[in-house]
C-alpha positions as CSV (number, residue, x, y, z in Angstrom):
1,X,0.0,0.0,-0.1
2,X,1.3,3.4,-0.7
3,X,2.8,5.6,2.0
4,X,0.9,8.7,3.0
5,X,2.4,12.1,1.9
6,X,5.0,13.9,4.0
7,X,4.1,17.4,5.1
8,X,6.9,20.1,5.1
9,X,7.4,19.8,8.8
10,X,8.3,16.1,8.3
11,X,5.0,14.6,9.9
12,X,3.1,12.2,7.8
13,X,-0.3,13.5,6.6
14,X,-3.1,11.2,7.4
15,X,-5.7,10.7,4.8
16,X,-8.9,8.6,5.0
17,X,-8.1,5.0,4.6
18,X,-10.4,4.6,1.4
19,X,-8.5,7.5,-0.3
20,X,-5.0,5.8,0.5
21,X,-6.2,2.5,-0.7
22,X,-7.7,3.9,-4.0
23,X,-4.4,5.9,-4.6
24,X,-2.6,2.6,-4.1
25,X,-4.9,0.9,-6.7
26,X,-4.2,3.6,-9.3
27,X,-0.5,3.5,-8.7
28,X,-0.4,-0.3,-9.2
29,X,-2.3,0.1,-12.3
30,X,0.0,3.0,-13.6
31,X,3.0,1.3,-12.9
32,X,2.3,-1.9,-15.0
33,X,3.0,-1.2,-18.6
34,X,1.0,-4.3,-19.7
35,X,-2.1,-3.0,-17.9
36,X,-1.8,0.4,-19.5
37,X,-1.3,-1.2,-23.0
38,X,-4.3,-3.5,-22.8
39,X,-6.7,-0.7,-21.3
40,X,-5.8,2.2,-23.5
41,X,-3.5,1.1,-26.4
42,X,-5.0,-2.3,-27.5
43,X,-8.7,-1.0,-27.9
44,X,-7.4,1.8,-30.1
45,X,-5.2,-0.5,-32.3
46,X,-8.2,-2.9,-32.8
47,X,-10.6,0.0,-33.6
48,X,-7.9,1.4,-36.2
49,X,-7.6,-2.1,-37.7
50,X,-11.2,-2.9,-38.0
51,X,-12.2,0.6,-39.1
52,X,-9.7,0.3,-42.0
53,X,-10.8,-3.2,-43.0
54,X,-14.4,-2.3,-43.0
55,X,-14.2,1.4,-44.1
56,X,-16.5,2.8,-46.4
57,X,-15.4,2.4,-50.1
58,X,-16.7,2.5,-53.6
59,X,-18.7,-0.5,-54.6
60,X,-16.6,-3.2,-56.4
61,X,-17.3,-4.1,-59.8
62,X,-18.3,-7.9,-60.4
63,X,-15.5,-9.7,-62.4
64,X,-17.1,-11.3,-65.4
65,X,-15.4,-13.5,-68.0
66,X,-16.8,-14.2,-71.6
67,X,-15.5,-17.4,-73.1
68,X,-14.1,-16.8,-76.4
69,X,-14.1,-19.2,-79.5
70,X,-17.7,-18.9,-80.6
71,X,-19.5,-16.4,-83.0
72,X,-21.3,-14.6,-80.3
73,X,-18.5,-13.8,-78.0
74,X,-17.8,-10.4,-79.6
75,X,-21.4,-9.3,-79.3
76,X,-21.7,-10.3,-75.8
77,X,-18.4,-8.5,-75.0
78,X,-19.5,-5.3,-76.7
79,X,-22.9,-5.4,-74.6
80,X,-21.2,-6.0,-71.2
81,X,-18.6,-3.6,-71.5
82,X,-20.9,-0.9,-72.1
83,X,-22.7,-1.7,-68.6
84,X,-21.4,-0.1,-65.4
85,X,-20.6,-2.3,-62.5
86,X,-18.9,-5.1,-64.6
87,X,-15.3,-5.7,-65.1
88,X,-15.2,-7.9,-68.1
89,X,-12.6,-10.0,-69.6
90,X,-12.2,-12.3,-72.7
91,X,-10.9,-15.6,-71.9
92,X,-10.6,-19.0,-73.7
93,X,-12.5,-21.9,-72.2
94,X,-9.5,-23.3,-70.3
95,X,-8.4,-20.1,-68.9
96,X,-12.0,-19.2,-68.0
97,X,-12.5,-22.5,-66.2
98,X,-9.2,-21.7,-64.0
99,X,-10.2,-18.2,-63.3
100,X,-13.7,-19.3,-61.9
101,X,-12.2,-22.1,-60.0
102,X,-9.4,-19.8,-58.3
103,X,-11.8,-17.1,-57.5
104,X,-10.2,-14.6,-60.1
105,X,-13.6,-14.2,-61.8
106,X,-17.2,-14.4,-60.3
107,X,-18.8,-15.4,-63.2
108,X,-18.3,-17.1,-66.8
109,X,-20.5,-16.5,-69.7
110,X,-20.6,-19.0,-72.5
111,X,-22.0,-17.6,-75.7
112,X,-24.3,-19.4,-78.2
113,X,-25.6,-22.1,-75.7
114,X,-29.1,-23.1,-75.7
115,X,-32.1,-22.3,-78.1
116,X,-31.6,-19.2,-80.4
117,X,-34.5,-18.6,-82.6
118,X,-33.3,-16.3,-85.3
119,X,-30.7,-13.9,-84.5
120,X,-31.5,-13.7,-80.9
121,X,-28.3,-13.9,-78.8
122,X,-28.0,-16.8,-76.2
123,X,-25.8,-17.6,-73.4
124,X,-25.1,-19.9,-70.4
125,X,-24.0,-18.6,-67.0
126,X,-21.3,-20.7,-65.1
127,X,-20.9,-19.7,-61.4
128,X,-20.6,-21.1,-58.0
129,X,-24.1,-20.7,-56.3
130,X,-22.6,-20.9,-52.8
131,X,-20.7,-17.5,-53.4
132,X,-22.8,-14.5,-52.9
133,X,-20.7,-12.5,-55.3
134,X,-21.2,-15.0,-57.9
135,X,-25.0,-15.0,-57.7
136,X,-24.9,-11.1,-57.7
137,X,-22.7,-11.1,-60.7
138,X,-25.1,-13.4,-62.5
139,X,-27.9,-11.1,-61.8
140,X,-26.2,-8.0,-62.7
141,X,-24.8,-9.5,-66.0
142,X,-28.1,-11.0,-67.0
143,X,-29.7,-7.6,-66.3
144,X,-27.2,-5.6,-68.3
145,X,-27.6,-8.1,-71.3
146,X,-31.5,-8.1,-71.3
147,X,-31.6,-4.2,-71.2
148,X,-29.1,-3.9,-73.8
149,X,-31.3,-6.2,-75.9
150,X,-34.4,-4.0,-75.5
151,X,-36.0,-5.3,-72.2
152,X,-38.2,-2.5,-70.5
153,X,-39.3,-2.6,-67.1
154,X,-43.3,-2.3,-66.7
155,X,-42.8,0.1,-63.7
156,X,-40.3,2.7,-63.1
157,X,-38.2,2.5,-59.5
158,X,-36.4,5.4,-58.0
159,X,-33.3,5.2,-56.1
160,X,-32.1,7.3,-53.0
161,X,-28.6,6.3,-51.9
162,X,-27.9,7.0,-48.3
163,X,-24.3,7.0,-47.1
164,X,-23.9,9.0,-43.8
165,X,-22.0,8.7,-40.3
166,X,-23.9,6.8,-37.9
167,X,-24.8,3.8,-40.3
168,X,-21.1,2.6,-40.9
169,X,-19.4,-0.3,-39.5
170,X,-17.2,1.8,-37.5
171,X,-20.1,3.6,-35.8
172,X,-21.4,0.2,-34.8
173,X,-17.9,-1.0,-33.7
174,X,-16.9,2.0,-31.4
175,X,-19.7,1.4,-28.9
176,X,-18.9,-2.4,-28.8
177,X,-15.2,-1.7,-28.0
178,X,-16.1,0.6,-25.3
179,X,-18.2,-2.1,-23.8
180,X,-15.3,-4.7,-24.3
181,X,-13.0,-2.5,-22.7
182,X,-15.1,-1.7,-19.6
183,X,-15.6,-5.5,-19.2
184,X,-12.0,-6.3,-19.5
185,X,-10.8,-3.6,-17.2
186,X,-13.5,-4.6,-14.7
187,X,-12.8,-8.2,-14.8
188,X,-9.1,-8.5,-15.2
189,X,-8.1,-5.2,-13.6
190,X,-10.0,-6.2,-10.5
191,X,-10.2,-10.0,-10.3
192,X,-6.6,-10.6,-11.4
193,X,-5.3,-8.1,-8.9
194,X,-7.3,-9.4,-5.9
195,X,-6.1,-13.1,-6.5
196,X,-2.5,-12.0,-6.9
197,X,-2.7,-10.2,-3.6
198,X,-4.2,-13.4,-2.0
199,X,-1.5,-15.5,-3.6
200,X,1.2,-13.2,-2.1
201,X,-0.4,-13.5,1.4
202,X,-1.0,-9.8,1.3
203,X,-4.6,-10.0,1.9
204,X,-4.2,-11.7,5.1
205,X,-1.9,-8.7,6.2
206,X,-4.4,-6.2,5.0
207,X,-7.2,-8.0,7.0
208,X,-5.0,-7.7,10.0
209,X,-4.8,-4.0,9.9
210,X,-7.4,-1.4,11.4
211,X,-8.6,-1.0,7.8
212,X,-12.2,-1.7,7.3
213,X,-12.8,-4.6,4.8
214,X,-15.4,-2.8,2.8
215,X,-12.9,0.0,2.4
216,X,-10.5,-2.4,0.7
217,X,-13.1,-3.6,-2.0
218,X,-14.4,-0.2,-2.4
219,X,-10.9,1.0,-3.4
220,X,-11.0,-1.3,-6.6
221,X,-14.3,0.0,-7.6
222,X,-13.2,3.8,-7.2
223,X,-9.8,3.2,-8.9
224,X,-11.8,1.7,-11.8
225,X,-14.1,4.7,-12.0
226,X,-11.2,7.2,-12.0
227,X,-9.5,5.4,-15.0
228,X,-13.0,5.4,-16.6
229,X,-12.5,9.1,-18.0
230,X,-9.3,8.2,-19.7
231,X,-10.7,4.8,-21.2
232,X,-13.8,6.6,-22.8
233,X,-11.7,9.6,-24.1
234,X,-9.0,7.2,-25.7
235,X,-11.7,5.3,-27.7
236,X,-14.3,7.8,-28.6
237,X,-11.8,10.6,-29.1
238,X,-9.9,8.3,-31.4
239,X,-13.1,7.3,-33.3
240,X,-13.8,11.1,-33.7
241,X,-10.6,11.9,-35.0
242,X,-9.9,9.4,-37.5
243,X,-13.3,8.2,-38.6
244,X,-15.7,11.1,-37.7
245,X,-17.7,8.8,-35.2
246,X,-19.9,11.3,-33.4
247,X,-21.9,11.0,-30.1
248,X,-25.4,12.0,-31.3
249,X,-26.9,11.7,-27.6
250,X,-26.1,13.4,-24.4
251,X,-22.6,13.2,-23.0
252,X,-24.0,13.1,-19.5
253,X,-26.2,10.0,-20.4
254,X,-23.1,8.4,-21.8
255,X,-21.2,9.3,-18.6
256,X,-23.7,7.8,-16.5
257,X,-24.3,4.6,-18.6
258,X,-20.6,4.0,-18.7
259,X,-20.4,4.4,-14.9
260,X,-23.1,1.9,-14.5
261,X,-21.6,-0.6,-16.8
262,X,-18.2,-0.1,-15.0
263,X,-19.8,-0.8,-11.7
264,X,-21.6,-3.9,-13.1
265,X,-18.3,-5.4,-14.3
266,X,-16.3,-4.3,-11.2
267,X,-18.9,-6.2,-9.2
268,X,-18.6,-9.2,-11.5
269,X,-14.8,-9.0,-11.2
270,X,-14.9,-9.1,-7.3
271,X,-17.3,-12.0,-7.3
272,X,-15.2,-14.1,-9.6
273,X,-12.0,-13.3,-7.6
274,X,-13.8,-14.0,-4.2
275,X,-12.6,-17.6,-3.8
276,X,-9.8,-18.6,-6.2
277,X,-6.3,-19.0,-4.6
278,X,-4.1,-19.1,-7.7
279,X,-3.7,-17.0,-11.0
280,X,-4.4,-20.1,-13.0
281,X,-7.7,-20.7,-11.4
282,X,-8.9,-17.0,-11.7
283,X,-7.8,-16.9,-15.2
284,X,-9.9,-19.9,-16.2
285,X,-12.9,-18.3,-14.5
286,X,-12.3,-15.0,-16.1
287,X,-12.2,-16.6,-19.6
288,X,-15.3,-18.7,-18.7
289,X,-17.2,-15.4,-18.0
290,X,-15.9,-13.3,-20.7
291,X,-15.7,-15.6,-23.8
292,X,-19.5,-16.3,-24.3
293,X,-19.9,-12.3,-24.0
294,X,-17.1,-11.8,-26.7
295,X,-19.1,-14.1,-29.0
296,X,-22.7,-13.5,-28.3
297,X,-23.0,-10.0,-26.9
298,X,-22.9,-8.0,-30.2
299,X,-19.4,-6.2,-29.8
300,X,-18.0,-6.9,-33.0
301,X,-21.1,-8.0,-34.9
302,X,-24.7,-8.0,-34.4
303,X,-26.2,-10.7,-32.2
304,X,-29.3,-10.8,-34.5
305,X,-27.2,-13.3,-36.5
306,X,-27.9,-15.9,-34.0
307,X,-31.3,-17.7,-33.9
308,X,-34.2,-15.7,-32.8
309,X,-35.1,-18.1,-29.9
310,X,-31.9,-17.5,-28.1
311,X,-31.8,-13.6,-28.6
312,X,-33.9,-12.9,-25.5
313,X,-31.4,-14.8,-23.4
314,X,-28.5,-13.0,-25.1
315,X,-30.1,-9.7,-24.1
316,X,-29.7,-10.6,-20.4
317,X,-25.9,-10.8,-20.7
318,X,-24.4,-7.7,-19.1
319,X,-22.2,-6.9,-22.0
320,X,-25.1,-7.2,-24.4
321,X,-27.2,-4.8,-22.3
322,X,-24.2,-2.3,-22.1
323,X,-23.5,-2.4,-25.9
324,X,-27.2,-2.0,-26.7
325,X,-27.7,1.0,-24.4
326,X,-24.2,2.5,-25.7
327,X,-25.5,2.5,-29.3
328,X,-28.9,3.9,-28.3
329,X,-27.0,6.9,-26.8
330,X,-24.1,7.2,-29.4
331,X,-25.5,6.2,-32.6
332,X,-29.2,6.9,-32.2
333,X,-29.0,10.0,-29.9
334,X,-31.8,8.6,-27.7
335,X,-32.2,9.6,-24.2
336,X,-31.0,7.3,-21.4
337,X,-34.4,6.2,-20.2
338,X,-35.1,4.8,-23.7
339,X,-32.8,1.9,-22.6
340,X,-34.6,1.2,-19.4
341,X,-34.5,-2.6,-20.1
342,X,-30.6,-2.5,-20.5
343,X,-30.3,-0.2,-17.6
344,X,-32.3,-2.6,-15.3
345,X,-30.1,-5.6,-16.4
346,X,-26.8,-3.5,-15.5
347,X,-28.2,-2.4,-12.0
348,X,-29.3,-6.0,-11.3
349,X,-25.9,-7.3,-12.1
350,X,-24.2,-4.5,-10.1
351,X,-26.4,-5.0,-7.0
352,X,-26.3,-8.9,-7.0
353,X,-22.6,-9.0,-7.8
354,X,-21.6,-6.9,-5.0
355,X,-23.8,-8.5,-2.4
356,X,-22.5,-12.0,-3.3
357,X,-19.0,-10.9,-3.4
358,X,-19.1,-9.4,-0.1
359,X,-20.8,-12.6,1.3
360,X,-18.3,-15.1,-0.2
361,X,-15.0,-13.1,-0.3
362,X,-12.1,-15.0,1.0
363,X,-9.2,-13.0,2.7
364,X,-6.7,-16.0,3.0
């Protein structure tokens, strides 16, 4: 534990035990380069990598090959090359087959196959139906050919493209990374440290001091809350500077929500660390708690991809509730009470985990 400050007269200034314990927790964290990296640097690097990988970019053209060697190939090439959205190449039969097999083209068109009454061109599409881009290339190429040969739609449909901040993957990602960071710092930052102190027999020494035991546990919570400002500033500030990710809701609502999420995971971290006596044991429990939320809580992709029958249960996970509420505030600009269900879930985890942690906590 950190020593009290020394006054100019040489006497030691006495602070409240909770303040001294909280200060000690912060100093322990700051003096660990690995902790600083995983809490502040790693989430930013992850956001940078995923933001670049899934950045907004022009729509890619479908790669189409026309098989040469027949009389109708030149006509099809002429029609297809006049259509936007298609990258058309002329290849012989062997090369076209290899290109389709290796994925260098999405679609191969064979001219002249099938019935051809009069001078009407005909063709056959060769593609892999299990590849989405191949199916889309088939539709785009057929539409281009049919329109070039005179097809007219019976109804006219308008288009209104919408590409704006708030609907991009990076806008979905940043709140998820904030949630992941709060979960990681709450669980690993608290649980790992507590078990490490227990392993080194320091908890027993703390328990023998005049310090009140609740003060010791609260010091972990307060230190996490004080670090919360830096964690939010690092991720949200990075998203705003590089990708123009905006907070459309209230900053006060965001702060309150992050505070509640941090408390929930701090309580879970204390509960997980209440009994384990070795680093290996608490690491296993931490991974058991965190891994399902990494996968099922919609941090990196929407949990709507999972079967509809399990989604109500996924919404009961604390990270799911936090991520959903963060997106309501950050992306949709809605008030905090709009996420009343998510707030209830987080509050329940906070209260229940703290009560159980205080009940089952082992000092030695």
